[in-house]
N, C-alpha and C positions, 0 to 999 in steps of 0.2 A: 489414543495416545498410544505409539510404538519403542522401543529402546532406540530404534532408528532415528524418531523425531526428536531425542530428550538429547542427546548426546552434544557434550560438552556446554550444558545450561550453568549456569547461577541456581542454585538452591536455597532457596531462601525459609527461616522456620522460626519463630523465637527465639528469642535471647533466653539463658539461663536455661539450657538443655540437659534431660535427663534421659531416662530408658529408649524410650518408644523415640525421640530425637537422635539420640546417641544410634542404637539400632539398625532406624533410618539411614540414618547417615552413612553408618557401617555397606549398610544392603545395597545405598545408589553407588556410591563407588566403587563397592566389589563386583557387581554383577548389574547395573541399572546405566550406571556413565563414567565411565570410567575415568574420564576428564573433567567429571563435576568441581564447580568452584562452591564452596558455603558461603552464603550470607544469614547474619544474625541482626534481629530487627523486633522493635515491639512488636508484642503483641497484637493489638486490632488498631485498624485504620491504614494499613503498608498498600500500597499502589504497587503491584509487580513491575517494574522496567522491563523495556523489551528481554526477550533471553531467560528468561527468570521464571522458575516454577516455584509455590509454594510446597510446604508439608507440615504438618504438625501444628494449623494455626488455622485460626478464622478466616473461613472464604477460601482454605486452600486448594491447590489442584488434587491431591493428596491427604488427606487427614482421615479423623475416627469417621467409620460407617456401622453404624448400629450399634452392633456388639464387638466392632473390630478397633485394634488400635492402628495408629498410621503403618506397622509395618509389615502388618496382615493386608494393608489394604493394598501395599507396594507389591507385595507375595501376588496377591490375587490379580491385579492390573495387568502385571508384566508377565503372566503366567510363570513365573517361577519355581518348576517344581520339584529345583533339590530336595530330595526326601533330608540332607542334613538341617536345611533352613527350615523346617515345621517344628522340629523341639523349639530352637531360637525363638520361633515367634509365638508358642507356646510359654516360654519363660517373658518374654517380654510385655504379652498380655497381660500375664498374672500380676504383674510389676505393677507395670501400668495400669489397669484396670482397678485391681484391688480384688478381685471377684476369684479368687485359688478356679478358675475354672477347671482350670489340666492340672492344677495340683503339683508340678513338677516335682522330684525332690532337689533338683539343682537351682531351684529358683531363688530363696531366702540365701543361699550363697551371692548368688550376681545379684542380688539386690543390696546386698550390705557391699560391695564390691563399686554398683555404678554409683551408690551412696557417697561411699570415701575417695570415688574421684570428683564429685561436683562436691565435697566438700576443700577437697586438696586445690582443687584449681578454679578461679573466679570468671576465667577468660573463658570463651564455648568452644575456641579452636583449641584449646588445651584440653579440655573435655574431649571431644572429639576424639584426639589426637591419642590421649590415653586411653580410650575404648575401643580402639579400633583392636587393638593385641587381645585383649577380651574377646570380641566376639572374632575374629580370628580363630583364637584355639577352642573355643564352641564350636567353631565353623570344623576346622578338622575333628575334636572331640568325636562330634554327630556324625561325621561324612564315614570313620571309620566305625564309630559302633552301630549306627543304623538302626537309631531310636531313643 
């Protein structure tokens, strides 16, 4: 599945989004499918409707793989090789998988910001809307910093 084949889709994920689903939603909307729409459903038993793709959920087209979070899986699948995306993937990985694999200095602060968004906003649409500027800012920082 390439980027052209996923344009204008509805991207479905589990309710109660947190770091990996927030970051993946940002990545999808910014780099994969700018016309993406998002839908939040129960975690198990959801059967996708026509024109829907699932991410970061049971039996999803895009979800965790071995020791990679969904954000990393999307980067690899869609061959997004922008160097500014790699440190974001590392931060998301460490927060989501809690394994300190990359041990980036920014991780603890981003973890607190994401947790604050989740605490302040019950609705997933609001969570994603509030997370987008954080990931935009991180992207700009790493785009200019290069690493």
